[in-house]
N, C-alpha and C positions, 0 to 999 in steps of 0.2 A: 412301433407303430402302436399307437391307441384304438381303442375297440370299444363300442356302446356296445351292452348286451343283448340281445337279436330281440328279445322282448322287449324290449327299453327302446328301439328305434324310432317306431313311431313317434312317443312321446318326445324323444331328443330333439325332432328334425320339427314336429308343432312347437316345441318352443322357441326355433329359431325363427320359425318362418314366418312372414310378414303378409298376413290376409290381402289381400288386393279387394276395394269395395269401388272404389270410381278413380277421380282424377287427381288423389290428391297419393295414392300410392303408384299412379303411371309417374307424376313429378318427381318420387322419391327414385323412380328405376332408372329416371331417366338423367335426374344427379350423380347416381351412383358412376356412369359410365359418360357422361359430359366431356370431360378434363383427357379423353381418350380423343387421336385422329382419327382413328380407324374403329368403328361401331359395328359390329357384323351381328344381327339379329336373325334367328334360327326360326325353325319349327319343327314338328317332329312329321306331319306329312304336307302335303302340297293341294290338301282338299277338304282344310278346317278354316271355318269360320271366326273362329278367337283368335288362332294364331293371326293371320291377318289382321286383324282388327285390331289387337293390342300391339303387332307392329308397326302398323301407321299410327296410331294413338302415341307414341314411345318418340317416332319419327318425326311427329307434329313436332313434339316439344325441343329435338333436337335442332330440329330447324329455326324454330320461331326464338328459342331464348339461349341456343349454343353455338349460332354460326356456321352449321353445319352445309357444305354448298353444292351437295348431289345425293342422289340414290344412288345406286347402280346393283343391281335385280339381276338373279341366275333366270335370264332370259338371251334372246341373241339380238345382237349390238343394231343390225337393220331396224330390227322390229322396235325397240325400246328406242333409235332415233326419231321414231315417228311422233312417240310419247313427248320425249323432249322438247321438239318442235312446237306441239300444243299447249306445253306448261309454260315453255318462256316466251309463248307467242311472236315466233317468228314464222316466215313465211309457209300457212299450209292449208289446205281444205278442209282439213277438219274442224267441222264446229262442234264438235261435243268431245268429253270424254272417250264414250262408248266407239266413236268413229275413230280418233286415235289410237284406239287397242285394237283395231280391225287386223294389222300386220300381222299381229299373234294369232296365225290362221294355221298354224298345225299342230299336232297332238302333241299336249293336251291344251285344249283353245282355253279349260275353265282355271287353266294354273295363270292368267293373266287375264283374262277375260271374263274377270268376278264382278258381283256388286262391290264387294270391299276395295279393289283397286278403282274400280270406276268411280270411288266417293275420292278414294286418296287423291287421284290423278285432278278431279275437280277444284279440290283442295288447292292445290299444287298451284293450278294455274289462277286461282282468288288469292293466291298467297303472291305470287308471283304477279299479279298484277300491280301493289303497290310498290316497285322495286323499279330498280333503274335496272335495264338491261341487264349491263354486267356483274347485277348482283342475285339475279335472279337463279334460284336452285334446278336443278337440272333433273335427266332421270337417262339413266345410260342399261347396257344388256353387257352381260361379261361372258357369257357364253359362245361357242365357236360352233355351231351345228348348220352357221349361213353360208355353209361353202359359194352356193352360186350366185346369193342375192348378194354377199358382200364383195363377188370378181364383178359384176354388173356393177355395183356402185364405183367401184374402182376407176373402172372404163368411163362411165360416164361424167364424173369428175374429171378425167385427161381428156375425154373429147371436151369440152366444155374451155379446157383450162392449156391443153397443149397436144395439140392433133397427134403432133408424131411419137411422144410417150405413149400416148391410146392407142398406137399402130402397136409400139413395142411390146405395150401391154398386151393386146388383142394378140398377141404370134404367141408371147408366154402361154397366156391361160388357154390357147387352144388344146394342149398338152392334156384337156378334159372333155374335148371333143366327144370321145367314142362312148361316154359313159352315159349318154342320154342324160342329165341330171341325178343321175345318182350316183350319189357319193360313195354310199356302201360299197356296190360295184367295182367302184375304182378301188376302193382299199383292196378287196377282195385279187383281184386282179395283179394288182401291184405286190400283194401279198406272195403270191403265186408266184410272180414274174411272169405274165403270159400277158402283161399291159405296161405299158410306159408309167414308170414314176415320173411324175410331175415336181420331185423337191427342188429342183435347180431349178426350176424356171420359177417358182414361188418365190425362192428365197433371194433369186435376182430380180424381183418384182419391187420386194419389199426394201430391198438396198438400196436401190435406184429412188424410191420414193422417199428415204429414209435421210439420204442426202442432201433432200430438201431444195431442191434445183427442178426450178422448169424453164427447159430448155429455151422455150420461145421469146424468155423476160429476160433468165440468166439471174432474178433475185431469188432470193429465197424468200418460199410462200409461208404464209402462218395463217391465223387464224381459226375458228370453230371448224370451216370447211375442210380445209387443209388437214386438221386432227383429223376430223374422220375418218379422209380417205385412206392418210396414212393408217389407221385404225384398222379399215375396213382390210388394207393390204396384210396386216397384220394377223387378221381373223382367217384368212384365206391360208396362210402358210402354215398355220397352227391346226387350221381344219384340213388340211393336205394331208399332216403328221397323225393327226390323230385317227383319218378313216384307216389309214394302213398299219397303226398301232392297235386297233380294234380288233384283228385277227392274227396279232403275238401274243394277247393275254390282258386279262381285266387292271393288271395293275399297272402297265406301260402306259394306256390309252385312259384309265381315271388320273394319272400323277400328271399326264400328258396337259390334260382338260385342267385341273384344279390349278398347275401353276400360271395356265393362259389365264385365269380368272384372276389371279393375285398379277400378274404381270400389268394387266386391265387395270386394277386398280391403280397400280403406282402409276403407270403413264396419265391416267384418269387427273389423279389427285394433283400429280407435277403439271399437268397443261390448266387445270384451274385454278391452280395458286397464286397466286401475288407475292412472290418472294421466297415463299415455303410452301411444300405441298400441304392440298385442300382439305380439308375434315369432311371424310365420307361416309353414310350409310350403306352397309351392303344388307341387302334380304336375298338369303339362299336356305336351302336345306339342313335343317343340325347334322346331315353328314357332310357336309362341307363345310357349317359352319364352325363346326368342334375340333377339339384337336387330334388328329388322330393317334398319336403317339399315346392319349390315354384311352384308348380302343384296340379293340383284336384286327381292326383296320390296317393298324400300326404294325400290328404282330407280322399281319401278311405284308408288308414291306411300299402300304398307300400311305399316301400323304392328299394336306387337304389345305383347301384354302383358308381355314383359321391357324392352322399348323405354321403356313408359310408366311402368312402376315405376323404371328407372333415371332416368329424367327427374325425375320427382317428390321421390324419395327418393336421392339419387346418391350418397352414402357409406350408403347401408343395405340398398342392394340386391345380390346374387349369383343369379347365372346359372350355370348347370349343363346341359351338354349331354349326349348318349351316341348312341353312334356304333355302327355293326357291320360287319362286311363279307360274312359269308355265314351260312347257316342256315338256319332256319324261320319262320314267321309265321305265326298265326291272321289270317287276313283273309278278306274277299269278294271275290268279283271283280265282284261290281257292289251299286250300293247297293239293301241290302233281302235280298240274295240269303245263303243262309247260312254261316258261318261255315267254314272250309276250313284247316289244314295246308296251307302253300303252301314250298315253298324258296325263298331267297331268291338270287337269283342272284348270284353275285362282284360287286364294288366296279368300277364303269366305270372305264377308266382315268383320269390328270387328277383322279382325287375325294381326297379327304380320307381316306375307308374305305380307297381301296387303299392310301395312304401308311401309314397305321396299319398296314394288312396287313403290310408290306410289313417292318417292324420286327421282325416274328416274334415279337413278344410277345402272347399268349393274351387277357390284359385288363390294362389301363394304365390310368392319369390323367396328365395334365398341367395345368398352370394356362395361363394364357393368357399371361403373365410368362414361362415358360419355353419357349414356342410360339413367341413374337416371337425370342428369342434364339437360339432354334435352326434358324431358318427366314427368319428376317425379318419387317418390316412391311408390314402390308398383302399379306400373298399371298393370291392367290383361287384357290378350287378350289371343284370341285364338288361337291355335300353332298347326300347322298342323306335322304329323308323318305317313307315311308311311315304309310300312317293307318290306316283300316279295310277302305279298297280297296287292292287290289295287283295292278297291270296289268305281268305282268315282260313280256310283250312291246312294251309301250311305255314302258318303265322309262324312257329318257332325257327324254321328254316328262312323265311320269307323276308322275316323281321324284325327279327331281333340279331343283337350282337352286345359281346361286351364290354362296359363301358366303366371307367372311375369318370364319376360325374365331376368331382371338383377339380381336377386335374384337365377335364375337357372341356369347360366351360368356367368363365368368371361368375355369372350370374346363371339362374338356372327362376324360369317362370313356370308353375304348374296350375292347368285349367283341369280339374278335374272330369268333366264331362262337353266335350266340344259338339259342335253343328256343323253339318255339311257346307260349303260354300255354296253359295248362290252365282249358278251362273249367268252370262248376260245370251248364252244363247241357249234355246228352248233344248232341254236333255233327248239325244237321238233325229236333231234336225241339224246337227253343223254341218256346214258346207263340205264338202270332201277337201281335206287338205292338200298341200302342195307336198307327193311321193318323200318319201325321206326315207333313212334307215333306220331297223331299230339300233338305239344307242347300247355302248356298255352299260348302262345304268339300269337296262334289264333285267330282272321283271321289276325292279320294286320301282325303276324311274326316279332317281334321285340324284 
């Protein structure tokens, strides 16, 4: 292994870093990754304006200049589907981007209901308006927290297309009736053996739908509506497993969630492809986008979306991470607390963020190959991760992990000082969300 002497490290990184001044550098970043079929764009927090803004800027280039077919985000399928209908000008009652984002109602609403996302959704709608319907770029969700919303969507589709199949699905999904809409309660009871396990029922429903037969017609269904219905059944199946796994340990539930997101990416790429899988852009936190094998998450047995896609599609995947040294973030102190603008403490000594700060560049990007040349192979430093919860008084324990950044990502973008996103809802006045369990990503919420 080769290492740069400690005192020379900031100068070495400064020498290889490409300062970001404006549109030219955004184009350069897009060109670096555009030849990949799957581009994952990360963020070091769920509440920093610059991450959302840069991610949207790179995404616009990939869509307009390089033929990417859709954006898939770390959000639930039913919520994102409403946005997809809006941006592709399908049948919808929504007349504005803000209205289309209304289904993102559970904590944390600001993660998707903010002005940066609203601007991107508006842009995507305008971009698509000049295209034929089949060429329009979509917007989809990858996550699995929408157990009941997805069950409802399956039943609604089947009721309109095959009442007998709807009756069978309703009978299977009635296994959840005892939990009064609380998936966490289901998971706890199933884990303790004091309530029914619905695994057999949700698997049976998914298998029936995957056989692609509608009894009434005897034909194999196709098209977007059928794909969405099957995907909703897929969400129900994996959500059931996730809520049971929550009480068996963080690693099992984390791995199930990221595997579900990777499976959704592959299903979506196949559905949108024309003879070959489509090119997709994925928006998620660094903790999902990065390759876990290069972090202490991997040492603990956790896998990530980025790792899985790298392993499945080794020459087709680009992982982009983002970092910051200080500034402000929109985050909650505790799960389900109101979001507040919080100061982000300066990065800890020995961290990647501190190293990048010492270059004295306000924002820059570098490739993994450049980082290796500048500071050596297999360099391990602290890396910060802020989700929707920020605990500055326990920052080292709550928000840092060890990582080999050049192995974790293909490109790293650093913004030395960031600002909080501006939510669409007035802080402290958000409507009461639909009751949801505390996820296994608590307290960082990534």
